[in-house]
Structures are given as structure tokens and as C-alpha cells.
C-alpha atoms as an extended CHARMM CRD file, in Angstrom:
* protein
*
       263  EXT
         1         1  MET       CA            -20.3970000000       36.2550000000       19.9460000000  PROA      1               0.0000000000
         2         2  SER       CA            -20.9980000000       38.3070000000       23.0780000000  PROA      2               0.0000000000
         3         3  SER       CA            -24.4100000000       38.3790000000       24.6510000000  PROA      3               0.0000000000
         4         4  ILE       CA            -26.3350000000       41.6240000000       24.6360000000  PROA      4               0.0000000000
         5         5  ARG       CA            -25.1600000000       44.0000000000       27.3630000000  PROA      5               0.0000000000
         6         6  LYS       CA            -25.1300000000       47.7190000000       28.1290000000  PROA      6               0.0000000000
         7         7  PRO       CA            -21.6810000000       49.2650000000       27.6200000000  PROA      7               0.0000000000
         8         8  CYS       CA            -22.6590000000       52.8310000000       28.6090000000  PROA      8               0.0000000000
         9         9  LEU       CA            -24.0310000000       54.4790000000       31.7100000000  PROA      9               0.0000000000
        10        10  ALA       CA            -26.6490000000       57.2370000000       31.6520000000  PROA      10              0.0000000000
        11        11  LEU       CA            -25.3030000000       60.4210000000       33.2130000000  PROA      11              0.0000000000
        12        12  VAL       CA            -27.0450000000       63.7080000000       33.9190000000  PROA      12              0.0000000000
        13        13  PHE       CA            -24.9440000000       66.8540000000       34.1960000000  PROA      13              0.0000000000
        14        14  ALA       CA            -27.2750000000       69.5080000000       35.6070000000  PROA      14              0.0000000000
        15        15  ALA       CA            -24.4490000000       72.0080000000       35.9090000000  PROA      15              0.0000000000
        16        16  PHE       CA            -23.9960000000       71.9930000000       32.1520000000  PROA      16              0.0000000000
        17        17  LEU       CA            -27.3080000000       70.9780000000       30.6600000000  PROA      17              0.0000000000
        18        18  ALA       CA            -31.0070000000       71.5810000000       31.0650000000  PROA      18              0.0000000000
        19        19  ALA       CA            -32.6480000000       69.3570000000       33.6360000000  PROA      19              0.0000000000
        20        20  SER       CA            -34.3710000000       67.3060000000       30.9320000000  PROA      20              0.0000000000
        21        21  ALA       CA            -31.1550000000       66.6290000000       28.9980000000  PROA      21              0.0000000000
        22        22  SER       CA            -29.2980000000       63.3570000000       29.3270000000  PROA      22              0.0000000000
        23        23  GLY       CA            -25.8310000000       62.1240000000       28.4760000000  PROA      23              0.0000000000
        24        24  ALA       CA            -23.8210000000       58.9340000000       28.0060000000  PROA      24              0.0000000000
        25        25  VAL       CA            -20.2620000000       58.0760000000       27.0100000000  PROA      25              0.0000000000
        26        26  LEU       CA            -18.9100000000       55.1860000000       24.9340000000  PROA      26              0.0000000000
        27        27  GLU       CA            -15.2480000000       54.2350000000       24.8060000000  PROA      27              0.0000000000
        28        28  ILE       CA            -13.7220000000       53.1040000000       21.5010000000  PROA      28              0.0000000000
        29        29  GLY       CA            -10.5610000000       51.0170000000       21.6290000000  PROA      29              0.0000000000
        30        30  GLY       CA             -8.7590000000       49.7560000000       24.6800000000  PROA      30              0.0000000000
        31        31  PRO       CA             -9.8470000000       46.5110000000       26.4380000000  PROA      31              0.0000000000
        32        32  LEU       CA            -12.0520000000       44.2260000000       24.3150000000  PROA      32              0.0000000000
        33        33  ALA       CA            -11.3410000000       46.2290000000       21.1710000000  PROA      33              0.0000000000
        34        34  ILE       CA            -11.0680000000       44.6110000000       17.7340000000  PROA      34              0.0000000000
        35        35  SER       CA            -10.1850000000       46.1450000000       14.3840000000  PROA      35              0.0000000000
        36        36  THR       CA            -10.2490000000       45.4940000000       10.6620000000  PROA      36              0.0000000000
        37        37  SER       CA             -6.4710000000       45.0170000000       10.6090000000  PROA      37              0.0000000000
        38        38  ASP       CA             -4.9240000000       41.6930000000        9.6160000000  PROA      38              0.0000000000
        39        39  PRO       CA             -3.7510000000       39.2590000000       12.3110000000  PROA      39              0.0000000000
        40        40  PRO       CA             -2.3990000000       39.6180000000       14.9010000000  PROA      40              0.0000000000
        41        41  TYR       CA             -3.3960000000       43.2420000000       15.2430000000  PROA      41              0.0000000000
        42        42  GLY       CA             -7.0930000000       42.8690000000       14.4300000000  PROA      42              0.0000000000
        43        43  SER       CA             -7.9170000000       40.8210000000       17.5010000000  PROA      43              0.0000000000
        44        44  GLU       CA             -5.9920000000       43.3260000000       19.6410000000  PROA      44              0.0000000000
        45        45  GLY       CA             -7.8730000000       46.3680000000       18.3700000000  PROA      45              0.0000000000
        46        46  LEU       CA             -4.7270000000       47.8690000000       16.8140000000  PROA      46              0.0000000000
        47        47  LEU       CA             -4.1300000000       49.5230000000       13.4450000000  PROA      47              0.0000000000
        48        48  SER       CA             -2.3800000000       47.8040000000       10.5580000000  PROA      48              0.0000000000
        49        49  GLU       CA              1.0840000000       48.8010000000       11.8100000000  PROA      49              0.0000000000
        50        50  GLY       CA              0.3710000000       47.9380000000       15.4180000000  PROA      50              0.0000000000
        51        51  GLU       CA             -0.5700000000       51.4430000000       16.4750000000  PROA      51              0.0000000000
        52        52  VAL       CA             -2.9280000000       52.0620000000       19.3930000000  PROA      52              0.0000000000
        53        53  ALA       CA             -6.0690000000       53.9980000000       18.4300000000  PROA      53              0.0000000000
        54        54  THR       CA             -8.6650000000       55.1250000000       20.9970000000  PROA      54              0.0000000000
        55        55  ALA       CA            -11.5400000000       57.5690000000       21.1900000000  PROA      55              0.0000000000
        56        56  THR       CA            -14.6620000000       58.4410000000       23.1610000000  PROA      56              0.0000000000
        57        57  PHE       CA            -18.1630000000       59.1360000000       21.8400000000  PROA      57              0.0000000000
        58        58  GLY       CA            -20.1970000000       61.4070000000       24.0660000000  PROA      58              0.0000000000
        59        59  TYR       CA            -23.9850000000       61.4790000000       23.5240000000  PROA      59              0.0000000000
        60        60  VAL       CA            -26.2200000000       64.2810000000       24.7850000000  PROA      60              0.0000000000
        61        61  VAL       CA            -29.9530000000       64.3880000000       24.0320000000  PROA      61              0.0000000000
        62        62  ALA       CA            -31.6240000000       67.7230000000       24.7800000000  PROA      62              0.0000000000
        63        63  PRO       CA            -34.9000000000       69.5130000000       23.9490000000  PROA      63              0.0000000000
        64        64  ASP       CA            -34.7890000000       72.0370000000       21.1390000000  PROA      64              0.0000000000
        65        65  GLY       CA            -38.0440000000       73.8650000000       20.5750000000  PROA      65              0.0000000000
        66        66  SER       CA            -40.7150000000       71.2370000000       20.0150000000  PROA      66              0.0000000000
        67        67  GLY       CA            -38.2260000000       68.4630000000       19.2390000000  PROA      67              0.0000000000
        68        68  LEU       CA            -35.0010000000       66.8610000000       20.3870000000  PROA      68              0.0000000000
        69        69  THR       CA            -31.3850000000       67.1500000000       19.2950000000  PROA      69              0.0000000000
        70        70  LEU       CA            -28.5210000000       64.7200000000       19.6750000000  PROA      70              0.0000000000
        71        71  THR       CA            -25.0180000000       66.0900000000       20.1740000000  PROA      71              0.0000000000
        72        72  LEU       CA            -22.3510000000       63.5030000000       19.4320000000  PROA      72              0.0000000000
        73        73  THR       CA            -18.9900000000       64.6320000000       20.7970000000  PROA      73              0.0000000000
        74        74  VAL       CA            -16.0630000000       62.7240000000       19.3160000000  PROA      74              0.0000000000
        75        75  THR       CA            -12.7420000000       62.9270000000       21.1490000000  PROA      75              0.0000000000
        76        76  ASN       CA             -9.6960000000       61.2540000000       19.6480000000  PROA      76              0.0000000000
        77        77  THR       CA             -7.5900000000       60.0250000000       22.5830000000  PROA      77              0.0000000000
        78        78  SER       CA             -5.0050000000       58.0410000000       20.6200000000  PROA      78              0.0000000000
        79        79  PRO       CA             -1.4540000000       58.2230000000       21.9810000000  PROA      79              0.0000000000
        80        80  ALA       CA              1.2310000000       60.0150000000       19.9510000000  PROA      80              0.0000000000
        81        81  VAL       CA              4.4220000000       58.0740000000       19.2120000000  PROA      81              0.0000000000
        82        82  THR       CA              7.3940000000       58.4170000000       16.8870000000  PROA      82              0.0000000000
        83        83  GLY       CA              7.8070000000       55.9950000000       14.0040000000  PROA      83              0.0000000000
        84        84  THR       CA              8.7420000000       55.6180000000       10.3570000000  PROA      84              0.0000000000
        85        85  GLU       CA              6.3030000000       58.2900000000        9.1770000000  PROA      85              0.0000000000
        86        86  SER       CA              7.4560000000       60.8160000000       11.7940000000  PROA      86              0.0000000000
        87        87  PRO       CA             10.8610000000       59.7920000000       13.1730000000  PROA      87              0.0000000000
        88        88  THR       CA             11.3830000000       62.9360000000       15.2720000000  PROA      88              0.0000000000
        89        89  VAL       CA              7.9680000000       64.4620000000       16.0550000000  PROA      89              0.0000000000
        90        90  PRO       CA              5.4050000000       62.2540000000       17.8550000000  PROA      90              0.0000000000
        91        91  ASP       CA              2.2950000000       61.6390000000       15.7770000000  PROA      91              0.0000000000
        92        92  ALA       CA             -1.0870000000       60.0590000000       16.5250000000  PROA      92              0.0000000000
        93        93  PRO       CA             -3.7410000000       58.4470000000       14.3130000000  PROA      93              0.0000000000
        94        94  SER       CA             -6.5720000000       60.7040000000       13.1440000000  PROA      94              0.0000000000
        95        95  ILE       CA            -10.2570000000       59.7750000000       12.7970000000  PROA      95              0.0000000000
        96        96  SER       CA            -11.6800000000       59.9250000000        9.2920000000  PROA      96              0.0000000000
        97        97  ASP       CA            -14.9960000000       58.0720000000        9.6670000000  PROA      97              0.0000000000
        98        98  ILE       CA            -17.4650000000       57.5460000000       12.5170000000  PROA      98              0.0000000000
        99        99  PHE       CA            -20.1160000000       54.8250000000       12.8720000000  PROA      99              0.0000000000
       100       100  PHE       CA            -22.8320000000       54.5400000000       15.5080000000  PROA      100             0.0000000000
       101       101  GLY       CA            -26.2480000000       53.0120000000       16.1160000000  PROA      101             0.0000000000
       102       102  VAL       CA            -29.5780000000       54.8450000000       16.3240000000  PROA      102             0.0000000000
       103       103  PRO       CA            -32.6960000000       53.6020000000       18.1770000000  PROA      103             0.0000000000
       104       104  ALA       CA            -35.4620000000       52.3820000000       15.8630000000  PROA      104             0.0000000000
       105       105  SER       CA            -37.8670000000       54.9790000000       17.2830000000  PROA      105             0.0000000000
       106       106  VAL       CA            -35.8670000000       57.6930000000       15.4710000000  PROA      106             0.0000000000
       107       107  GLU       CA            -37.3840000000       57.9040000000       11.9910000000  PROA      107             0.0000000000
       108       108  THR       CA            -35.4240000000       60.8530000000       10.6220000000  PROA      108             0.0000000000
       109       109  MET       CA            -32.0440000000       62.2950000000       11.5240000000  PROA      109             0.0000000000
       110       110  THR       CA            -30.4790000000       65.4160000000       10.0490000000  PROA      110             0.0000000000
       111       111  LEU       CA            -26.9380000000       66.7020000000       10.5710000000  PROA      111             0.0000000000
       112       112  LEU       CA            -27.2890000000       70.3460000000       11.6250000000  PROA      112             0.0000000000
       113       113  THR       CA            -23.7350000000       71.3320000000       12.4570000000  PROA      113             0.0000000000
       114       114  ALA       CA            -20.3000000000       69.7030000000       12.6200000000  PROA      114             0.0000000000
       115       115  GLY       CA            -17.6370000000       71.4430000000       14.6600000000  PROA      115             0.0000000000
       116       116  GLY       CA            -19.7490000000       74.5910000000       14.7220000000  PROA      116             0.0000000000
       117       117  VAL       CA            -20.1100000000       74.6820000000       10.9310000000  PROA      117             0.0000000000
       118       118  SER       CA            -23.3260000000       74.0380000000        9.0090000000  PROA      118             0.0000000000
       119       119  GLY       CA            -23.6000000000       70.3260000000        8.2970000000  PROA      119             0.0000000000
       120       120  SER       CA            -23.8630000000       70.9120000000        4.5460000000  PROA      120             0.0000000000
       121       121  LEU       CA            -20.6290000000       72.9420000000        4.5290000000  PROA      121             0.0000000000
       122       122  SER       CA            -18.5560000000       71.0350000000        7.0490000000  PROA      122             0.0000000000
       123       123  GLY       CA            -17.1250000000       68.4550000000        4.6580000000  PROA      123             0.0000000000
       124       124  TRP       CA            -18.6370000000       65.5780000000        6.6480000000  PROA      124             0.0000000000
       125       125  GLN       CA            -21.1400000000       63.3820000000        4.8120000000  PROA      125             0.0000000000
       126       126  PHE       CA            -23.8140000000       61.9230000000        7.0510000000  PROA      126             0.0000000000
       127       127  ASN       CA            -25.5170000000       58.7070000000        6.0110000000  PROA      127             0.0000000000
       128       128  TYR       CA            -28.5510000000       57.3600000000        7.8590000000  PROA      128             0.0000000000
       129       129  ASP       CA            -30.5810000000       54.2990000000        6.9230000000  PROA      129             0.0000000000
       130       130  PRO       CA            -33.1960000000       53.5800000000        9.6050000000  PROA      130             0.0000000000
       131       131  ASP       CA            -34.2200000000       50.4100000000        7.7600000000  PROA      131             0.0000000000
       132       132  ALA       CA            -30.7730000000       48.8730000000        7.9490000000  PROA      132             0.0000000000
       133       133  THR       CA            -30.7080000000       45.4500000000        9.5670000000  PROA      133             0.0000000000
       134       134  PRO       CA            -27.9240000000       45.2370000000       12.1440000000  PROA      134             0.0000000000
       135       135  SER       CA            -25.6920000000       42.2030000000       11.8240000000  PROA      135             0.0000000000
       136       136  SER       CA            -22.2730000000       41.0500000000       12.8810000000  PROA      136             0.0000000000
       137       137  GLY       CA            -19.4630000000       38.8460000000       11.7370000000  PROA      137             0.0000000000
       138       138  PHE       CA            -16.6740000000       39.2480000000        9.2010000000  PROA      138             0.0000000000
       139       139  GLY       CA            -16.4600000000       42.7730000000        7.8520000000  PROA      139             0.0000000000
       140       140  PHE       CA            -18.3700000000       44.0410000000       10.8870000000  PROA      140             0.0000000000
       141       141  LEU       CA            -18.9890000000       47.5010000000        9.4250000000  PROA      141             0.0000000000
       142       142  LYS       CA            -20.9980000000       46.2620000000        6.4500000000  PROA      142             0.0000000000
       143       143  GLY       CA            -24.6220000000       46.0820000000        7.4710000000  PROA      143             0.0000000000
       144       144  VAL       CA            -23.8740000000       46.6650000000       11.1520000000  PROA      144             0.0000000000
       145       145  PHE       CA            -24.4190000000       50.3830000000       11.7250000000  PROA      145             0.0000000000
       146       146  ASP       CA            -27.3520000000       52.3180000000       10.3220000000  PROA      146             0.0000000000
       147       147  SER       CA            -25.5950000000       55.6860000000       10.5580000000  PROA      147             0.0000000000
       148       148  GLY       CA            -22.1510000000       57.0260000000        9.7380000000  PROA      148             0.0000000000
       149       149  LEU       CA            -20.1570000000       60.2020000000        9.2440000000  PROA      149             0.0000000000
       150       150  ASP       CA            -17.7540000000       60.0310000000        6.3090000000  PROA      150             0.0000000000
       151       151  GLY       CA            -14.7940000000       62.3720000000        6.6110000000  PROA      151             0.0000000000
       152       152  GLY       CA            -11.7490000000       61.6230000000        4.5030000000  PROA      152             0.0000000000
       153       153  PRO       CA             -9.3540000000       62.4380000000        3.1470000000  PROA      153             0.0000000000
       154       154  GLY       CA            -10.2910000000       61.7770000000       -0.4480000000  PROA      154             0.0000000000
       155       155  GLY       CA            -11.1920000000       63.5300000000       -3.6640000000  PROA      155             0.0000000000
       156       156  ASP       CA             -9.7860000000       66.8520000000       -4.7760000000  PROA      156             0.0000000000
       157       157  LEU       CA            -10.3450000000       68.8450000000       -1.5730000000  PROA      157             0.0000000000
       158       158  PRO       CA             -8.8670000000       68.1950000000        1.8780000000  PROA      158             0.0000000000
       159       159  ASP       CA            -11.5680000000       66.3880000000        3.8460000000  PROA      159             0.0000000000
       160       160  PRO       CA            -11.9570000000       66.7530000000        7.6070000000  PROA      160             0.0000000000
       161       161  VAL       CA            -10.2840000000       64.4170000000       10.0760000000  PROA      161             0.0000000000
       162       162  ILE       CA            -10.2340000000       64.5770000000       13.8740000000  PROA      162             0.0000000000
       163       163  ALA       CA             -6.7970000000       64.8370000000       15.4490000000  PROA      163             0.0000000000
       164       164  SER       CA             -5.8440000000       63.3470000000       18.7970000000  PROA      164             0.0000000000
       165       165  ILE       CA             -5.7480000000       65.4270000000       21.9660000000  PROA      165             0.0000000000
       166       166  ASN       CA             -2.2740000000       63.8990000000       22.4850000000  PROA      166             0.0000000000
       167       167  ASP       CA             -0.8650000000       64.9320000000       19.0970000000  PROA      167             0.0000000000
       168       168  PRO       CA              1.5590000000       67.8610000000       19.5640000000  PROA      168             0.0000000000
       169       169  VAL       CA              1.3120000000       68.8930000000       15.9050000000  PROA      169             0.0000000000
       170       170  ILE       CA             -1.9970000000       68.3220000000       14.1210000000  PROA      170             0.0000000000
       171       171  THR       CA             -1.2180000000       70.3360000000       11.0000000000  PROA      171             0.0000000000
       172       172  ASP       CA              0.7780000000       67.4150000000        9.5920000000  PROA      172             0.0000000000
       173       173  GLU       CA             -2.3160000000       65.2260000000        9.4280000000  PROA      173             0.0000000000
       174       174  PRO       CA             -3.7870000000       64.3720000000        6.0140000000  PROA      174             0.0000000000
       175       175  GLY       CA             -6.8810000000       66.3010000000        5.0100000000  PROA      175             0.0000000000
       176       176  ASP       CA             -8.1920000000       69.1970000000        7.1000000000  PROA      176             0.0000000000
       177       177  PRO       CA             -7.3760000000       68.2670000000       10.7120000000  PROA      177             0.0000000000
       178       178  LEU       CA             -9.7380000000       69.4060000000       13.4620000000  PROA      178             0.0000000000
       179       179  ALA       CA             -8.7270000000       69.5900000000       17.0970000000  PROA      179             0.0000000000
       180       180  SER       CA            -10.5820000000       67.2230000000       19.4610000000  PROA      180             0.0000000000
       181       181  PRO       CA            -13.2860000000       67.2710000000       20.6480000000  PROA      181             0.0000000000
       182       182  VAL       CA            -15.6000000000       67.8110000000       17.6860000000  PROA      182             0.0000000000
       183       183  ASP       CA            -19.3530000000       68.1650000000       18.1980000000  PROA      183             0.0000000000
       184       184  PHE       CA            -21.8780000000       66.8280000000       15.6810000000  PROA      184             0.0000000000
       185       185  VAL       CA            -25.3970000000       68.1110000000       16.2790000000  PROA      185             0.0000000000
       186       186  PHE       CA            -28.3870000000       66.2600000000       14.8130000000  PROA      186             0.0000000000
       187       187  ASP       CA            -32.0980000000       66.9550000000       14.7030000000  PROA      187             0.0000000000
       188       188  LEU       CA            -34.0820000000       63.8640000000       15.6790000000  PROA      188             0.0000000000
       189       189  GLY       CA            -37.4640000000       63.1290000000       14.1280000000  PROA      189             0.0000000000
       190       190  PHE       CA            -40.0200000000       60.6800000000       15.4990000000  PROA      190             0.0000000000
       191       191  GLY       CA            -43.1670000000       59.1160000000       14.1070000000  PROA      191             0.0000000000
       192       192  ALA       CA            -46.8100000000       59.8610000000       14.8360000000  PROA      192             0.0000000000
       193       193  GLY       CA            -46.4460000000       58.4520000000       18.3350000000  PROA      193             0.0000000000
       194       194  GLY       CA            -43.8990000000       61.0980000000       19.2270000000  PROA      194             0.0000000000
       195       195  VAL       CA            -40.9110000000       60.6780000000       21.5120000000  PROA      195             0.0000000000
       196       196  PRO       CA            -41.0420000000       57.3310000000       23.3610000000  PROA      196             0.0000000000
       197       197  SER       CA            -41.3850000000       57.3970000000       27.1240000000  PROA      197             0.0000000000
       198       198  GLY       CA            -38.0080000000       57.4070000000       28.8110000000  PROA      198             0.0000000000
       199       199  PHE       CA            -36.0740000000       58.2280000000       25.6360000000  PROA      199             0.0000000000
       200       200  SER       CA            -32.5890000000       59.4320000000       26.5810000000  PROA      200             0.0000000000
       201       201  ALA       CA            -28.9620000000       59.4700000000       25.4520000000  PROA      201             0.0000000000
       202       202  ASP       CA            -28.2020000000       56.0630000000       26.9000000000  PROA      202             0.0000000000
       203       203  TRP       CA            -30.5570000000       54.5180000000       24.3190000000  PROA      203             0.0000000000
       204       204  PHE       CA            -27.7570000000       55.1630000000       21.8090000000  PROA      204             0.0000000000
       205       205  CYS       CA            -25.4530000000       52.9730000000       23.8910000000  PROA      205             0.0000000000
       206       206  ASP       CA            -27.8410000000       50.1440000000       24.7120000000  PROA      206             0.0000000000
       207       207  ALA       CA            -27.2060000000       47.0500000000       22.5790000000  PROA      207             0.0000000000
       208       208  GLU       CA            -30.6370000000       45.6150000000       23.3230000000  PROA      208             0.0000000000
       209       209  ILE       CA            -32.4950000000       48.7870000000       22.3310000000  PROA      209             0.0000000000
       210       210  LEU       CA            -30.3570000000       49.2240000000       19.2200000000  PROA      210             0.0000000000
       211       211  GLY       CA            -30.7780000000       45.5810000000       18.2450000000  PROA      211             0.0000000000
       212       212  TYR       CA            -27.0360000000       45.1970000000       17.7990000000  PROA      212             0.0000000000
       213       213  PRO       CA            -25.6730000000       41.8460000000       18.9000000000  PROA      213             0.0000000000
       214       214  ASP       CA            -22.0280000000       42.7540000000       19.3710000000  PROA      214             0.0000000000
       215       215  TYR       CA            -21.0840000000       46.3780000000       18.6420000000  PROA      215             0.0000000000
       216       216  ILE       CA            -22.2390000000       49.8770000000       19.5920000000  PROA      216             0.0000000000
       217       217  GLY       CA            -19.9440000000       52.2600000000       17.7060000000  PROA      217             0.0000000000
       218       218  ALA       CA            -16.7320000000       52.3770000000       15.6860000000  PROA      218             0.0000000000
       219       219  ALA       CA            -14.1890000000       54.8250000000       14.2900000000  PROA      219             0.0000000000
       220       220  LYS       CA            -11.8760000000       54.5920000000       11.3000000000  PROA      220             0.0000000000
       221       221  PHE       CA             -8.3410000000       55.7390000000       12.1100000000  PROA      221             0.0000000000
       222       222  MET       CA             -5.5880000000       56.5060000000        9.6540000000  PROA      222             0.0000000000
       223       223  SER       CA             -1.9750000000       57.5890000000        9.2970000000  PROA      223             0.0000000000
       224       224  GLY       CA             -0.1280000000       57.9500000000       12.5860000000  PROA      224             0.0000000000
       225       225  ALA       CA              3.5780000000       57.4830000000       13.2020000000  PROA      225             0.0000000000
       226       226  ASP       CA              3.8780000000       54.3040000000       11.1180000000  PROA      226             0.0000000000
       227       227  GLY       CA              1.2190000000       55.0210000000        8.5020000000  PROA      227             0.0000000000
       228       228  GLY       CA             -1.1640000000       52.4140000000        9.8510000000  PROA      228             0.0000000000
       229       229  SER       CA             -4.9240000000       52.4020000000        9.3740000000  PROA      229             0.0000000000
       230       230  GLY       CA             -7.9670000000       50.4290000000       10.4180000000  PROA      230             0.0000000000
       231       231  THR       CA            -11.4570000000       50.6650000000       11.8780000000  PROA      231             0.0000000000
       232       232  VAL       CA            -11.7010000000       50.0190000000       15.6090000000  PROA      232             0.0000000000
       233       233  THR       CA            -14.7330000000       48.9490000000       17.5800000000  PROA      233             0.0000000000
       234       234  ASN       CA            -15.4620000000       47.1240000000       20.8460000000  PROA      234             0.0000000000
       235       235  GLU       CA            -17.3030000000       43.9260000000       21.4980000000  PROA      235             0.0000000000
       236       236  VAL       CA            -20.0580000000       44.5820000000       24.0100000000  PROA      236             0.0000000000
       237       237  PRO       CA            -18.4020000000       43.8710000000       27.3860000000  PROA      237             0.0000000000
       238       238  GLU       CA            -19.6910000000       41.9800000000       30.3870000000  PROA      238             0.0000000000
       239       239  PRO       CA            -20.7970000000       44.2810000000       33.2350000000  PROA      239             0.0000000000
       240       240  ALA       CA            -17.7200000000       43.3490000000       35.3090000000  PROA      240             0.0000000000
       241       241  THR       CA            -15.3970000000       44.6370000000       32.5820000000  PROA      241             0.0000000000
       242       242  LEU       CA            -17.3840000000       47.7750000000       31.8150000000  PROA      242             0.0000000000
       243       243  VAL       CA            -15.1340000000       50.7730000000       31.3090000000  PROA      243             0.0000000000
       244       244  VAL       CA            -16.6480000000       54.2470000000       30.9920000000  PROA      244             0.0000000000
       245       245  PHE       CA            -14.2410000000       57.0350000000       30.1470000000  PROA      245             0.0000000000
       246       246  LEU       CA            -15.5940000000       60.3420000000       31.5120000000  PROA      246             0.0000000000
       247       247  THR       CA            -14.3150000000       63.6710000000       30.1700000000  PROA      247             0.0000000000
       248       248  GLY       CA            -15.4720000000       67.2680000000       30.0320000000  PROA      248             0.0000000000
       249       249  MET       CA            -17.1700000000       66.6580000000       26.6980000000  PROA      249             0.0000000000
       250       250  PHE       CA            -20.6230000000       67.3460000000       28.1030000000  PROA      250             0.0000000000
       251       251  ALA       CA            -19.6460000000       70.9500000000       28.7380000000  PROA      251             0.0000000000
       252       252  SER       CA            -18.4690000000       71.0850000000       25.1310000000  PROA      252             0.0000000000
       253       253  ALA       CA            -21.7260000000       69.5560000000       23.9350000000  PROA      253             0.0000000000
       254       254  ALA       CA            -23.7190000000       72.1520000000       25.8380000000  PROA      254             0.0000000000
       255       255  ALA       CA            -21.7050000000       75.1900000000       24.7880000000  PROA      255             0.0000000000
       256       256  GLY       CA            -20.5060000000       73.9510000000       21.3780000000  PROA      256             0.0000000000
       257       257  ARG       CA            -17.0390000000       74.4400000000       19.9670000000  PROA      257             0.0000000000
       258       258  MET       CA            -16.3140000000       76.5280000000       16.9170000000  PROA      258             0.0000000000
       259       259  ARG       CA            -14.5250000000       74.7020000000       14.1650000000  PROA      259             0.0000000000
       260       260  ARG       CA            -11.1170000000       76.1760000000       13.5710000000  PROA      260             0.0000000000
       261       261  GLY       CA            -10.7310000000       78.1170000000       10.3370000000  PROA      261             0.0000000000
       262       262  ARG       CA             -9.2660000000       76.5080000000        7.3140000000  PROA      262             0.0000000000
       263       263  GLY       CA             -5.7040000000       77.4470000000        6.5790000000  PROA      263             0.0000000000
């Protein structure tokens, strides 16, 4: 397994955020990616039909009253291609589930809004277990991440999924497709000692702080041109192979984006 490294860089965007806010970006997919797909695609970070699936997680920690909030901006960057499921119109995989680590100093975490909609009404189910023990190995999602956002689709109602910025037609996605990027805003709660000194967004991307030996975040992708699916994550890279994908998501995290209305 990889040794513990830091796959994100701390970035401060004073033009968009308050001076005390901080931001970091994590890339999902691409070099060093692995997935839950069967061989040979799993070791290549591809979906079950060989589709490429990529995304970025943007983290912004900012003061809110007497506490702190985390804005997680998820951007689906998967390429759109034609295939058996869509032989004429290019299609891209959508994101149905999101997994990420939380520093141990965060004792409580509440989903406030998702895509500009109240967390309780957004269709996303947030699960947080601060006592989870990170691990790695086969079935790397089980017992690895202590937090996750469960989208869909599933059940009787269309559940939310996040479409790719490269998908020309997102209305053909399963569930209730949302245009990227989508902001998830959380209230962070700390213990009696309060917020730790130096706490910032890059703590959410630091393998050593998180206690995660090999992974920082993951996303479950589904459908796409060939109907493939799989959960994609990245092994923590060596510093020389560090890739940080910067976008305008911090502006989105600061201003927020309204979730498009249901059809």
C-alpha cells in the first residue's frame, strides 16, 4: 500500500472568500485511480464497461456565526462518449454517491443544504460516523470513509445524481440529474476544546490527519454510454505525481448555486 502523503494543496481565494476561509481541491479518477470494477478495468480506475469517470471535490471551510461550515463542491468532469446505451448522442457517467474523510476533531456534522435546497428535502442522505475506523484493502469503501452522501437512483422516487459538465444532454440520466457543480454545505461541530489551531480545508485532504492509509475520497458513477458503473477513488500519490485540478468551484462555494427545479 502507498505511504501516507498529502494529495491536496491548501489554497486561499481572497477575491471570493473571507480572509479567514480556506480551500482545497481533490481530484477523483485519472492517474493512480482504481475502481470497484472487475479486472482489467478496476486497476485502471475505469467503470465496468471501460468508461472513464472523473470528478473534483472542492473543500471550503469558512466561519459562520460562532462556528464553521464546510462547503463540498462536487464537479463531475467525466468525458461524454457514444456507445451502446446512447449510439447517437454522447453521454457521460453520473455521480450517485460521494465518500470523503473527516478530521477526528470534528465531532458532529450536519448537512444544511445540497444544491441550494434544504438538506432534509434535497434527496441526498448524509451518513456520518465519527467513530468509524479507517481501513483499506479489498472492498475499499467498507470501513474506509466515515462520511458519505447517498444519492441514487433507487426506490419509488427519482433520486438525485450529478451530471457531467461534458454531457450535452443531462435529462436522459437516471434519477433527477443535477448540473455540475453541486454544493453541499455542512455545519461542523467541535468538542469542548473548540476548533483546533490551524484547522483548515486542507485537513480534509491530508491522509495523515484523516488517519487514512491509502484513500482520501471516492465517487460512485453509473450509467454512461455503455451502461457501466463503479466506484472510483485514488491511491494517495507521491509528491512528484501530485495532480491538483483547479476550477472556479471556489466562487461557486462562496456564492452558492441554486438547484435546478424538478421537472
